[in-house]
Structure formats: structure tokens, C-alpha cells
N, C-alpha and C positions, 0 to 999 in steps of 0.2 A: 216525407208521408207519414201525419199520425195518424191512427185510428187506438179506440182502443182494442185489449189485448184480451185474447181468451185466458183459464186455465189458473185464474186466478182469486182469490177473497180478503178482505178487510180482514185489519188486525190492530184494534186500536189505533186507528190513525198511519199506519206503517200497513204495507199489502205483501203477502203473502205468493209467491209464483209457485204453479206447480206443474210450469209444462216441465218442464227437467228435473233431474233429481237433486240438483245444486239445493230446491227450495226455496229460493232465498227470500226472506221478510228486507221488506225494500223502506225505507223512510222517504219520508216526503223529501220531495227535488230528488232521489237519487235512483241507481240503476240498481239493477242486478249483473252476476257475474258477466255475463254475456252483453253489458252494455250495450245495452238495444230497447229495452222493457226499464220504464220511468214511472215511479209513481207521484201524478201533479195530480196534489187535491184528492188522493186518497181514492187514487182508478189507477191501474196501468196501462199504461199505453205505450205501445207497439212505437217507434221512431223512426222505422223502417221500409213499411206496409208500400208497395210498389215501388220502391226506391230501389234501381239497381248500379251497381258497380261494374257491371259484368255481362252483356247479351252479345252471345256469340253461338252459333250453325255449330254445329262439330257432328263424327261421326261418334254414332250409339257406344261403337269398341273405345273410345277413351277415355269413358268415366269408371269403370272400366267394365261394361255389362257385353256379356258376351255370349250370354244363351237369350236373350232375351231381343228379338227384331235385329239380328244380325243386318249389317248394311244399310242400315236406314241412318238419319239423322237426326239431332235435336236439336231444338233451340235451345243452349247451356247456358241457363239466368243465375247471377249471384247477388249479395249486395253488401254489406260491411259487419263485422262484429264475429265473435263463437262463443260458446259455453264451456269448454277446454282452453287450453293456455298451454297446446304443449311446445316446449323446448324448439322441437325440432319442424313445427309449421314451415310450408313451399309458399303459403299462399298469406303469410304475417298482416305483410304493407293493409290487408283487409280485414283475417279477420279479427286482427289486434285496433282497426281507425274507429275512430271519433263518427258516430253518423254526423253530426255539425259541422265534424271540417272538412267532411270527405266528398267532390263532386260525385254527385247520381244520377241517373238518369230514370222519370220517371215515367211507368208503364205500367197502365193496369192491368187486372186481371182480358180486360179486352181486347188490351192491345197485345198482349203478349200475344195470343193466340195466332190475331192475325198476325205479327214478327213473320210465328213459326210458319203458318202455309204462306205466307210470301216469301220466305229461304227457303221452299221446299221439303221444312221440315214434317217428317213425320212425329214427332212428340218434344217435351220441353222438360227439360231436367232441368233441375234445381242442386248450385252446384257452385263450387270457387270455394265456398263458405257456411258455415254448417246451413244449412236449412230449415233444422227445422226452430231457430230459433227468428223465423223467417215466417211462422205455422200460417198465422191470418190470412197473408198473400195468397202461399202456398195453396194453400186447401180453393180459397177462393176463386183464383186461376185455373189449379187443378180443377176443379168442379166446371170449368168456362173450357178446359180442353177436352174433357171427355163427350161432353156435350155434342162439342165442334168434331168428333172420333180421331183426336189424334192421343197419345199413351203419355205416361206422366214420370215421371221416374226420382228418387231422393239419390244422393249421392253423401251420406252419411255418417256422421261418426257413435252411434245410435245412445250417444245421450239423451236422451228423451222421454215420458213421462207414458209408463203403459196407456192412456185417458188419451193423450193427446192423438198415440199411437194409433190405438181402436180408430180414432171416430176421424180419422185421413186415411184411410186405410182401401173403404169405395169407392175415393179418387183419384189414390198414388198404385199403380202398376207394376212398380219395380222400386226396388233398392240394391244398390254397393253399400255394406257396414264396412267399414272399416274396425278392425278386432286389431288393437294395435299392439297387445300382451295377453297372455294367461295369467300374470302377476298384480294382484293390484297394489301393491306397492311403485312395482312401475307407471302404474295409471293413475297414482298418487302423485309422484317423486318428479313423470314426465310432464304427465298433461292435467292436472291439478282435480282431479276428479275417480273415478272407482271403477274398479269391473266390472261387479254383478248388476248394475243394471244394464251392463252394455249387454251381457250374455243373458239379460232376460230380453233384450228386445227386440233378439235376431230372432230368440222364440216365437215374439206376439206378432212380425211382419209373417214368419210362414203362418200361425195359424190364423191370420188375415189373411191369410192365399195372397202373398202380397210376393210376388217373383225377389227371390235374395241372391244377390251373390256377394261374396267377402273376398276382402282386400285386411293384409297383412303385409303390412311396412318390415323389412327383413335389414334392421340394428344394426351392428356388430359393436357387439361390447353392453348390449342393452337383452333382448330377445332373440338372438341369434344361435342359444346353443340348440343341441338335438335334443333335449328333454321340451323344449320350453316351441319349440315346430312342434313334438309329439306329442305335446298338453294340450295345443291347438286344434292338431289333427284328426285327436282319439276325440275331440270334445263335438267337431263338426258331423266326426261316423255316428257317433254314439247319442249324442244328444239333438241335435237336427238331420242331416240326411245326409247318406254319402255322396248323390247327385249332388248336390250342391256345390257350382260352380267355385271354385279357389281361385284368389291369383296372388305368389308372392311379387311381392314388390323391393323394386332397388332403392337404397336410399342414399341421398347424396344431402354433403355437408350444407346447412340452413343455419338463419336465423339466429340461436341459440348455442345449436354445437356442430359447432361449423368444426367443434378438433376432433369430429368422431372420423374414423376414415370413410370411404364408400364401401358399400357392398360391393363386391364382387362377384361375378357368373359364375364360379364357383360355388359359393356358401349357395345363391337361389336355386344352381342344382342339387347340393345337399339338401337343404328344403323337400324342394322336390322331393326328391330322392323317399323320403320318409312320410310323404303324405300322402306318397301311392303302396306306400307298404301299408300304412294303418289302413288304410281299402278309397279314397280319395279318389274318386271314381273321372273328375272334372278339372285338373289342376293348369294351373297359367303360370308363365315369368311375364313380369312386366318393369319396362327403366331400363331392360337391357338391348342389346344387336336385338335383333330379325332373326328366329330361328323355328321347328320344329315342337316349340312350348307353347307357341300361340297359338297354334290352329287346334279343331276337334276333332278329338279321333274318336271311332266305336269303341265302345270299353268290349262289345261282346268280338268283332271281328277285326279290330282296329283300321277298318277304315277309313283311310279322309273324308268330313264330314261338312269341313266350314274348313279354307284355306287363307288364313292370315299375316297380310305383310304393312305394318307397321299398323293404322288406324284403319284399313282399308278388309275387307271381309266380304271372301266369294261363298255361296253354297255349292259344295260337289260332288257331297254323298248322299243330299236329304232326297229323301219322296216325303212333302209337307215334316214331320218331325220323327218320321222314322229310319231307320239306315234300310239305302238302295239295297242292300248286300245283303244284310242277314234277317231285317225285317227289326234288328231294337227300337222300343220307342226312348227316344232321347229329348228328354228333359230340355227340351230350348222352343221361347215360345215366338209365333214368326206371324 
């Protein structure tokens, strides 16, 4: 479904998109890097408003969001397109799809909320591909969701303009942000983007009172050195907040990086140890077999607070948002 886009201006017959830091200048009949925003007669048009490639109820832990309404489910919505071109993308079949050629389901904002309620979901999560390129629809449907008592969440690469983040923040409750590396060269060579806008986005979400959690995909030979993990962990501690949940996730060969080996459990455990040494309070490991690194423990007394197995979560040691044993205040949204 087509809809006039937000965040653009005319440029002598061309249009300049301000939704993300690419700041694409788009000629008549052409599209931006994301592949879903097109110049039609001097107006920027979103080609994917309310067009869903994926509609599925999921545990919120799958996003992953571990400190945000644990044990609940969200209606997960995705479309097509992306403003990054990650060589290791695990959802490239939709992130690089042409909206003219991919069969999608039309779901109005009101229908999205109705579908979430019908499936017994407590919220809506925009995920599978980059949700910010779907900004107009995510804003409209999130606004309806909030009115109807549902929570809302982004699973995002963070490559979004400050203006777009600030404008959606009042109707966005949470965001899991991928910080793919602390190297600008990595972002340019592997993702076709830049690092600094992502770091800025993390701060903006935090400043706008959106609950954030961070995911760092550990890719052997690319961002897995001790200095890489140390730089990331120290940045979270010093520039954001050591209480922000951090998820180190295992890479597996995909797309244009099938020659790179899968991340081992030992590599993730090394990242875990470094992050804890850098004073991060809540560190989790993903895409590996079940273990204690999925659970939430009190940083003060080490009491088990939330027990997880796979994508299930059981609250066992919390009284509201405080530790039952020692009374420590835990940064969890319930």
C-alpha cells in the first residue's frame, strides 16, 4: 500500500529523504537505498504502508527483550526492505526484497491491534527487517496500540535520524538495538553504513525514555577480538548505563558470509566475562544451547530473579521490580 512519506524535502525535482543518516537524494521514479521509498512526481512515497511480509505472535524474549514485560507475547510484524546491506544478513530474503515482487498481507493499524488481541498478545513488535523504514505505519499502528493498552517495541539497527526517533518515542515503549561493531570500517565494509549514527541513536532512545536493550552479534574474525568487546562494553558502561541489558549472540554462516565459521560457545563466554569485568550488570548469551546465561540474577545478592529456558520466562525472585531477597531495585518493565 502506498502512502506519502514523512521526513523529506524537495530538491529541484528530486527529493531528499531525512528518515535515516543516508540522506538519500532521489531522482524522479527512483528509490532510496532502503528500496521502499520512491520519488513519484516530486513527492516521496512509502511503497510499504501496512504491507506485511510476516505476521506472527512471539514471546517478547525472542526479540530479544529480557527486561521488558517478561513472559508476555507480542504480535511480530515485518515488511520488506532495509537501509543497511549487511553481508551476514539472516533475513535477506525480505530485507533485500522488491516490494513490487514480494507477496504481502495488507494490515491496517486497527487490524494489527485487533490481530494482536485475538492472539492474546500484550503488545506489538516491529521486527524481522528494519522497522524504521516502515516509519509511517509503525507510528500509526503504535498510536492505536497504545490507545488500546498494548505495548510497542522496535527491533532495529539504529540507523535512524534523530528527528524520526524523537517523534515516534512517545508511542514506542522499547527497542532492541543492534550495535554490530565499534569499528566504522566494519560498518562501511560489512553493512554499507556508519557507526556514529547508531551510537547516537542509542543515546537518543535512552534520553527519550524508551526502554533499550542492545544486541552484539559476535562474528569470528570480524568483531570478536578482546579489544572489540572491551570497546563496546566500556562504551555501554561509560556513555549509556551499565544496567542496560546486553545480549551477545552467536553468528552462523548466512547470505554472503557463508565462509565465516559459526561463533563457538567459548567465544561467547569470553565476551560475557569481558562485559562483566567492564561492570555491565545484565549480560546474556543467545543462539547457543540453554544455560544460566539466559537467566536474570540480582547484581547485589545473586538471587535468581527470572528463569528462562529457550524463549519461556518465569519470574521467580521479583516482588514487582525489586529483588525479594535483598530489596535491590531491578531495571525491568512489568
